[in-house]
C-alpha positions in Angstrom: -0.2 0.1 0.1 0.9 3.6 -0.8 2.2 5.8 2.3 1.2 9.3 1.7 3.9 12.0 2.8 2.2 14.5 4.9 0.9 17.6 3.8 0.0 15.9 0.2 -4.0 15.4 -0.8 -5.1 12.6 -1.9 -8.1 14.4 -4.0 -6.2 16.2 -6.4 -6.8 14.0 -9.5 -10.6 14.7 -8.5 -9.8 18.3 -8.5 -8.4 18.2 -12.2 -11.1 15.8 -13.8 -13.9 18.2 -12.6 -11.9 21.6 -13.8 -11.2 19.6 -17.3 -15.2 18.8 -16.6 -16.1 22.1 -16.5 -13.8 23.7 -18.8 -15.3 21.2 -21.5 -18.7 22.3 -20.5 -17.7 26.0 -20.6 -16.4 25.3 -24.6 -19.3 23.9 -25.3 -22.0 26.2 -24.0 -20.2 28.5 -25.9 -20.4 26.6 -28.9 -24.1 26.2 -28.7 -24.8 29.9 -28.0 -22.0 30.9 -31.3 -24.0 28.6 -33.3 -27.2 29.4 -32.6 -25.8 33.1 -33.7 -24.8 32.3 -36.4 -27.8 30.2 -38.0 -30.3 33.5 -36.4 -28.1 36.3 -39.1 -27.9 33.3 -41.6 -31.4 33.9 -41.6 -31.5 37.4 -41.5 -29.5 37.6 -43.9 -31.3 34.9 -46.5 -34.7 37.0 -45.5 -33.1 40.7 -46.4 -32.4 38.8 -50.6 -36.2 38.5 -51.2 -38.5 41.6 -51.2 -41.6 40.7 -50.3 -44.4 42.4 -52.0 -48.3 42.5 -52.0 -50.7 40.3 -52.7 -52.8 42.2 -55.4 -51.6 45.3 -56.9 -52.0 48.8 -55.4 -53.5 50.0 -58.7 -56.4 47.3 -58.0 -57.2 47.6 -54.3 -57.5 51.4 -55.7 -59.8 50.5 -58.6 -62.0 48.3 -55.8 -62.5 51.1 -53.3 -63.3 54.0 -56.2 -66.1 51.3 -57.3 -66.6 50.7 -53.6 -67.3 54.0 -53.5 -69.1 55.7 -56.7 -71.6 52.6 -57.3 -73.9 51.3 -55.3 -74.0 47.2 -53.8 -76.2 45.4 -52.4 -74.9 44.6 -49.0 -77.1 41.7 -48.6 -75.2 39.3 -51.3 -71.9 40.5 -50.0 -72.3 40.5 -46.3 -75.1 38.2 -45.3 -74.5 38.6 -41.5 -76.6 41.8 -41.9 -73.7 44.4 -42.0 -72.7 47.0 -44.4 -69.6 47.4 -46.7 -66.8 48.7 -45.2 -65.0 50.4 -47.3 -68.4 52.8 -47.7 -68.6 55.5 -45.0 
């Protein structure tokens, strides 16, 4: 059996192993945060490349609005719940 000298501590190996595990955990967590930030940045770059447009042309919407303002329409056919046309004031 090994005899230890006066003043030596037997738990130094455990301490070194715990420090190494903590170091690896810090490296892994920093990698996760870095990868997540890079994925978010890539998503913003990808979204910035495409310019989203409206589903309908502005002239078509303006013509619909003017048609509803100038010409009468049957509200019961368009809105059977009894409400009036929301484009008319």
